[in-house]
C-alpha positions as CSV (number, residue, x, y, z in Angstrom):
1,M,112.9,97.0,109.5
2,T,112.9,97.3,105.7
3,S,114.2,100.3,103.8
4,R,110.7,101.0,102.5
5,V,109.2,101.3,106.0
6,V,112.1,103.5,107.1
7,E,111.6,105.7,104.0
8,D,107.9,106.2,104.7
9,L,108.7,107.0,108.4
10,L,111.3,109.6,107.4
11,R,109.0,111.2,104.9
12,G,106.5,111.9,107.7
13,L,109.1,113.1,110.1
14,A,111.0,115.3,107.7
15,P,108.7,118.4,107.9
16,Q,108.4,118.1,111.7
17,V,112.2,118.0,112.1
18,L,112.7,120.9,109.7
19,G,110.0,122.9,111.4
20,T,111.7,122.4,114.8
21,L,115.1,123.6,113.5
22,V,113.7,126.6,111.7
23,R,111.6,127.6,114.7
24,R,114.7,127.5,116.9
25,H,117.4,128.9,114.6
26,G,115.8,130.5,111.6
27,Q,117.8,130.3,108.3
28,F,115.5,128.0,106.4
29,D,118.1,127.1,103.7
30,A,120.8,126.1,106.2
31,C,118.3,124.1,108.3
32,E,116.9,122.3,105.3
33,D,120.4,121.2,104.2
34,A,121.1,119.9,107.7
35,V,117.9,118.0,107.9
36,Q,118.6,116.4,104.5
37,E,121.9,115.2,105.8
38,A,120.2,113.8,108.9
39,L,117.6,112.0,106.8
40,L,120.4,110.5,104.7
41,A,122.2,109.2,107.8
42,A,118.9,107.7,109.1
43,A,118.2,106.0,105.8
44,T,121.6,104.5,105.9
45,Q,121.7,103.4,109.6
46,W,118.1,102.6,110.7
47,P,117.4,99.6,108.4
48,A,120.4,97.8,109.8
49,Q,120.5,99.2,113.4
50,G,116.8,99.7,114.0
51,V,114.7,102.8,114.5
52,P,115.7,104.7,117.7
53,E,113.2,105.0,120.5
54,K,112.6,108.7,119.8
55,P,113.2,109.0,116.0
56,H,112.1,112.7,115.9
57,A,114.6,113.6,118.7
58,W,117.4,111.5,117.0
59,L,116.9,113.4,113.7
60,V,116.8,116.8,115.5
61,T,120.0,116.0,117.3
62,V,121.9,114.9,114.2
63,A,120.6,117.8,112.1
64,T,121.6,120.2,114.9
65,R,125.1,118.8,115.0
66,R,125.4,119.2,111.2
67,L,124.2,122.8,111.6
68,T,126.7,123.5,114.4
69,D,129.5,122.0,112.3
70,E,128.6,124.1,109.4
71,W,128.4,127.3,111.4
72,R,131.7,126.6,113.1
73,S,133.6,125.8,109.9
74,E,136.5,128.0,109.0
75,S,134.9,129.5,105.9
76,A,131.8,130.6,107.8
77,R,133.2,131.4,111.2
78,R,133.2,135.2,111.1
79,S,129.7,135.5,109.7
80,R,128.3,132.9,112.0
81,E,129.7,133.6,115.4
82,E,126.5,135.1,116.7
83,A,124.4,132.2,115.3
84,V,126.7,129.6,117.0
85,A,126.4,131.4,120.3
86,A,122.6,131.4,120.0
87,L,122.6,127.8,119.0
88,E,124.6,126.8,122.1
89,T,122.0,128.5,124.4
90,A,119.0,127.1,122.6
91,A,116.7,124.4,123.9
92,P,118.3,120.9,124.1
93,P,118.1,119.3,120.7
94,G,116.2,116.2,122.0
95,E,113.5,118.3,123.6
96,A,110.1,117.6,122.3
97,G,108.5,120.5,120.4
98,P,105.0,121.3,118.9
99,A,105.6,119.2,115.8
100,D,102.1,119.7,114.5
101,D,102.4,123.5,114.8
102,D,105.8,123.4,113.2
103,T,104.6,121.4,110.2
104,L,101.7,123.9,109.7
105,R,104.1,126.8,110.0
106,L,106.4,125.2,107.5
107,L,103.5,124.8,105.0
108,F,102.6,128.5,105.4
109,L,106.3,129.4,104.9
110,C,106.7,127.4,101.7
111,C,103.5,128.9,100.4
112,H,104.4,132.5,101.3
113,P,102.6,135.0,99.0
114,Q,106.0,136.6,98.0
115,L,107.0,133.3,96.2
116,S,106.0,132.4,92.7
117,G,103.6,129.5,92.2
118,P,106.3,127.1,90.8
119,S,108.5,128.0,93.8
120,Q,105.7,127.3,96.2
121,V,105.1,123.9,94.7
122,A,108.8,123.0,94.6
123,L,109.5,124.1,98.2
124,T,106.4,122.3,99.5
125,L,107.3,119.0,97.9
126,R,110.9,119.4,99.0
127,A,110.5,120.6,102.6
128,V,107.1,119.2,103.6
129,G,106.8,116.3,101.2
130,G,110.4,115.1,101.6
131,L,110.9,114.5,97.9
132,T,114.4,114.9,96.5
133,T,115.2,117.6,93.9
134,A,115.6,114.8,91.3
135,E,112.2,113.3,92.2
136,I,110.4,116.7,91.9
137,A,112.2,117.5,88.6
138,A,111.2,114.1,87.1
139,A,107.6,114.6,88.2
140,F,107.4,117.9,86.4
141,L,109.5,116.9,83.4
142,V,112.2,119.5,83.9
143,P,116.0,119.1,84.2
144,E,117.2,118.5,87.8
145,A,119.4,121.7,87.5
146,T,116.3,123.7,86.6
147,M,114.4,122.5,89.6
148,A,117.4,123.0,91.8
149,Q,117.5,126.6,90.7
150,R,113.8,127.0,91.3
151,I,114.2,125.7,94.9
152,S,117.2,127.8,95.5
153,R,115.4,131.0,94.3
154,G,112.5,130.2,96.6
155,K,114.9,129.9,99.6
156,Q,116.6,133.1,98.6
157,R,113.3,134.9,98.3
158,I,112.2,133.8,101.7
159,R,115.5,135.1,103.1
160,A,115.2,138.4,101.2
161,T,111.7,139.1,102.3
162,G,112.6,138.4,106.0
163,A,109.7,135.9,106.2
164,R,109.3,134.7,109.8
165,F,108.6,131.2,110.9
166,T,105.4,132.1,112.7
167,M,101.8,131.5,112.2
168,P,100.2,134.3,110.1
169,P,98.1,136.8,112.0
170,P,94.3,135.9,112.2
171,Q,93.4,138.3,109.4
172,E,95.8,136.6,107.0
173,R,95.4,133.0,108.0
174,A,92.5,132.2,105.7
175,A,94.3,133.6,102.7
176,R,97.5,131.7,103.6
177,L,95.6,128.5,104.2
178,A,93.9,128.9,100.8
179,A,97.4,129.3,99.2
180,V,98.5,126.0,100.8
181,M,95.4,124.2,99.6
182,Q,95.9,125.6,96.1
183,V,99.5,124.3,96.0
184,L,98.4,120.9,97.1
185,Y,95.6,120.8,94.5
186,L,98.0,121.9,91.8
187,V,100.3,119.0,92.7
188,F,97.4,116.6,92.6
189,N,96.1,117.8,89.3
190,E,99.5,117.6,87.7
191,G,99.7,114.0,88.8
192,Y,96.1,113.1,87.9
193,T,96.2,114.6,84.4
194,A,99.8,115.4,83.4
195,S,100.1,118.6,81.5
196,A,102.7,117.2,79.2
197,G,104.5,114.0,78.3
198,P,103.6,110.5,77.2
199,S,101.7,109.4,80.3
200,L,98.2,110.6,81.3
201,Q,98.9,110.1,85.1
202,R,101.8,110.3,87.5
203,T,100.7,108.3,90.6
204,D,103.7,109.5,92.6
205,L,102.4,113.0,92.6
206,T,98.8,112.1,93.3
207,A,99.9,109.9,96.2
208,E,102.0,112.7,97.6
209,A,99.3,115.3,97.3
210,V,96.8,113.0,99.0
211,R,99.3,112.3,101.8
212,L,99.9,116.0,102.3
213,A,96.2,116.8,102.2
214,R,95.6,114.2,104.9
215,E,98.3,115.9,107.0
216,L,96.7,119.3,106.4
217,R,93.3,117.9,107.4
218,R,94.8,116.5,110.6
219,L,96.5,119.9,111.4
220,T,93.3,121.9,110.7
221,P,90.4,119.8,111.9
222,D,88.1,122.8,112.2
223,E,88.5,123.9,108.6
224,G,85.8,122.6,106.3
225,E,87.8,123.3,103.2
226,S,90.7,121.1,104.2
227,A,88.2,118.3,104.6
228,G,86.8,119.2,101.2
229,L,90.2,119.2,99.5
230,L,91.0,115.8,100.9
231,A,87.6,114.4,99.9
232,L,87.9,115.9,96.4
233,M,91.3,114.2,95.9
234,L,90.0,110.8,97.2
235,L,86.8,110.9,95.1
236,T,88.7,111.9,92.0
237,D,91.7,109.5,92.5
238,A,89.2,106.6,93.2
239,R,88.6,106.4,89.4
240,R,92.3,106.3,88.5
241,A,92.4,102.6,87.5
242,A,89.6,102.9,85.0
243,R,90.8,106.1,83.3
244,T,93.0,104.3,80.8
245,D,92.7,101.1,79.0
246,A,95.4,98.3,78.6
247,S,97.2,100.4,76.0
248,G,97.3,103.5,78.1
249,A,94.6,105.3,76.1
250,L,92.3,107.7,77.9
251,V,88.8,106.4,78.8
252,P,86.2,109.1,79.3
253,L,84.1,109.1,82.5
254,A,80.9,107.9,80.8
255,E,82.7,104.8,79.4
256,Q,84.7,103.7,82.4
257,D,84.4,100.3,84.0
258,R,83.1,101.4,87.4
259,S,83.8,98.1,89.0
260,R,87.5,99.2,88.9
261,W,86.8,102.3,91.0
262,D,88.2,102.2,94.5
263,T,85.2,101.8,96.7
264,A,87.2,102.4,100.0
265,M,88.4,105.8,98.7
266,I,84.8,106.7,97.6
267,D,83.4,105.7,101.0
268,E,86.0,107.8,102.8
269,G,85.5,110.8,100.5
270,V,81.7,110.7,100.8
271,A,81.9,110.5,104.6
272,L,84.2,113.5,104.7
273,V,81.9,115.5,102.4
274,T,78.8,114.6,104.4
275,E,80.3,115.5,107.7
276,A,81.9,118.7,106.5
277,L,78.8,120.0,104.9
278,T,76.9,119.4,108.1
279,W,79.1,121.7,110.1
280,H,80.7,124.1,107.6
281,P,79.5,126.5,104.9
282,P,80.1,125.3,101.3
283,G,83.5,126.4,100.1
284,P,85.0,125.7,96.6
285,Y,86.7,122.4,97.5
286,L,83.7,121.2,99.5
287,V,81.3,121.9,96.6
288,Q,83.6,120.3,94.0
289,A,83.9,117.3,96.3
290,A,80.1,117.1,96.5
291,I,80.0,117.1,92.7
292,A,82.6,114.3,92.6
293,A,80.5,112.3,95.1
294,V,77.4,112.5,93.0
295,H,79.4,111.1,90.1
296,D,81.0,108.3,92.2
297,E,77.8,107.2,93.8
298,A,76.2,106.5,90.4
299,A,76.5,102.7,89.7
300,R,76.2,103.5,86.0
301,A,76.8,106.6,83.9
302,E,73.1,106.8,83.0
303,D,72.2,106.8,86.8
304,T,74.1,110.1,87.4
305,D,71.9,112.8,89.0
306,W,72.7,115.6,86.5
307,R,70.1,117.9,87.9
308,Q,71.8,117.8,91.3
309,I,75.2,118.4,89.6
310,V,73.8,121.4,87.7
311,A,72.5,122.8,91.0
312,L,75.9,122.2,92.7
313,Y,77.7,124.0,89.8
314,G,75.3,126.9,90.4
315,V,76.5,127.0,94.0
316,L,80.1,126.8,92.9
317,A,79.7,129.6,90.4
318,R,78.5,131.8,93.3
319,V,81.2,130.7,95.7
320,E,84.1,130.9,93.2
321,P,83.1,132.1,89.7
322,N,85.7,131.3,87.0
323,P,85.7,130.1,83.4
324,M,86.5,126.5,84.3
325,V,83.4,126.3,86.5
326,T,81.4,127.7,83.5
327,L,82.9,125.1,81.2
328,N,82.1,122.2,83.5
329,R,78.6,123.5,84.2
330,A,78.0,123.5,80.4
331,V,78.6,119.8,80.4
332,A,76.2,119.2,83.2
333,V,73.6,121.5,81.6
334,A,73.9,119.6,78.4
335,M,73.4,116.2,80.1
336,A,70.3,117.6,82.0
337,D,68.7,119.7,79.2
338,G,70.3,118.7,75.9
339,P,73.4,119.6,74.0
340,Q,72.1,122.9,72.7
341,A,71.6,124.2,76.2
342,G,75.2,123.3,77.0
343,L,76.4,125.0,73.9
344,D,74.5,128.2,74.9
345,V,76.5,128.2,78.2
346,L,79.7,127.7,76.3
347,D,79.0,130.7,74.1
348,T,79.5,132.9,77.2
349,L,83.2,131.9,77.1
350,R,83.9,132.9,73.5
351,S,85.3,136.3,74.5
352,D,87.6,134.9,77.2
353,E,91.1,134.7,75.5
354,R,92.3,132.4,78.3
355,M,89.7,129.8,77.4
356,T,89.8,130.1,73.7
357,A,93.5,129.1,73.9
358,H,92.7,126.2,76.2
359,H,92.2,122.8,74.6
360,R,89.4,121.9,77.1
361,L,87.0,124.5,75.7
362,H,87.3,123.1,72.2
363,A,87.1,119.5,73.4
364,V,83.9,120.1,75.3
365,R,82.4,122.1,72.4
366,A,83.3,119.2,70.1
367,H,81.6,116.7,72.3
368,L,78.4,118.7,72.5
369,L,78.4,119.4,68.8
370,E,78.9,115.7,68.1
371,T,76.0,114.9,70.5
372,A,73.8,117.5,68.6
373,G,74.6,115.8,65.3
374,A,76.8,118.7,63.9
375,H,79.6,116.3,62.8
376,D,81.6,118.7,60.6
377,E,81.8,121.3,63.3
378,A,82.6,118.7,65.9
379,R,85.4,117.2,63.9
380,A,87.0,120.7,63.4
381,A,86.7,121.4,67.2
382,Y,88.3,118.0,68.1
383,R,91.2,118.7,65.8
384,E,91.7,122.2,67.3
385,A,91.6,120.7,70.8
386,A,94.2,118.1,69.8
387,R,96.4,120.8,68.4
388,L,96.3,122.8,71.6
389,T,96.9,120.0,74.2
390,T,100.4,119.1,75.3
391,S,99.4,115.8,76.7
392,L,100.1,112.9,74.3
393,P,97.3,110.6,75.6
394,E,94.8,113.4,75.4
395,R,96.0,114.3,71.9
396,R,95.6,110.7,70.7
397,Y,92.1,110.5,72.2
398,L,91.0,113.8,70.6
399,E,92.4,112.8,67.2
400,S,90.6,109.5,67.4
401,R,87.4,111.3,68.2
402,A,87.9,113.5,65.2
403,V,88.3,110.5,63.0
404,R,85.3,108.7,64.4
405,T,83.1,111.8,64.0
406,G,84.2,111.9,60.3
407,R,83.1,108.3,59.9
408,E,79.7,109.0,61.5
409,R,79.2,111.9,59.1
410,Q,79.7,109.6,56.2
């Protein structure tokens, strides 16, 4: 078996094994370290010796031994005596456990409301995604030491708050599930449009977000929003190959070569949306996925059903009103009713300081002004958007639009 196949297998098993250990013994940080050592042992041995008949049990056994050795070590003996005694009377390490429940519990624990957003993302990618600290640090363009501290603080916070490895009570489950989905969507968005750096996209992050969204969908089959989240990711990521040209420059949606879109991902995403909307009320992810489906089903940009998109944004504004929804709705309104109608919608955001400092507001305004023939104002807005963005591909695109608008004015 190749190292790549083993790596993929271990990535799927990692959260199940960690969940089993934490359920039995508590102490998230110690269990996580033990599981990492077991995964390293498997990655070294399995490609040469073959995958054991029960890989989950093998990993649990090896990790439990590592945990026992650590707790029995001279430096930890006094403080761990009770823990070792409890470990020796626990269920046999090879015993099968509710791996699905454990993985879902682990997701809830990593997205505990007492943790900061960055810590939730880091712990989820580390514990549930199986990424190394170095991989997570590289994905978010921070030093490995910084990411290690972030993960460590998250573990310490979990220990300090006394968070238990249990499913949240029914009255808290919806909020905790929403936090999990938000973290996965943050990971996806950072991969799809990198917030900083030379590249527009980071496919390692989008792939991991989609994988985890699939897992969440499998673990919560009765949740319409988990289906919506997965569908939204698939329908958005389906356009990835057409988002940049050969030089890496950004290509806007209307100008993309749609023959390069991934039809298999689109078909899967549309099927998920259709089924979920049949049985579940429209939540934020489901509505966004429905909007993405309308875009993806249009063979040409001019075939897009903008009236339907405007209506869907109206639903989204009722379900989850926020400035970004208003911003995107302005684009749809402009396409359906003309640029001035879109600019009128944008005007409602002028008093929102969060949006006036965001490059997307200025970029959308510039596009609508250019469409309306107000070239001087459009050029100034493009330049302001380019100044505010931290993404180099987006900055280059916005600067090129400012130059082109200037030429059109002449």
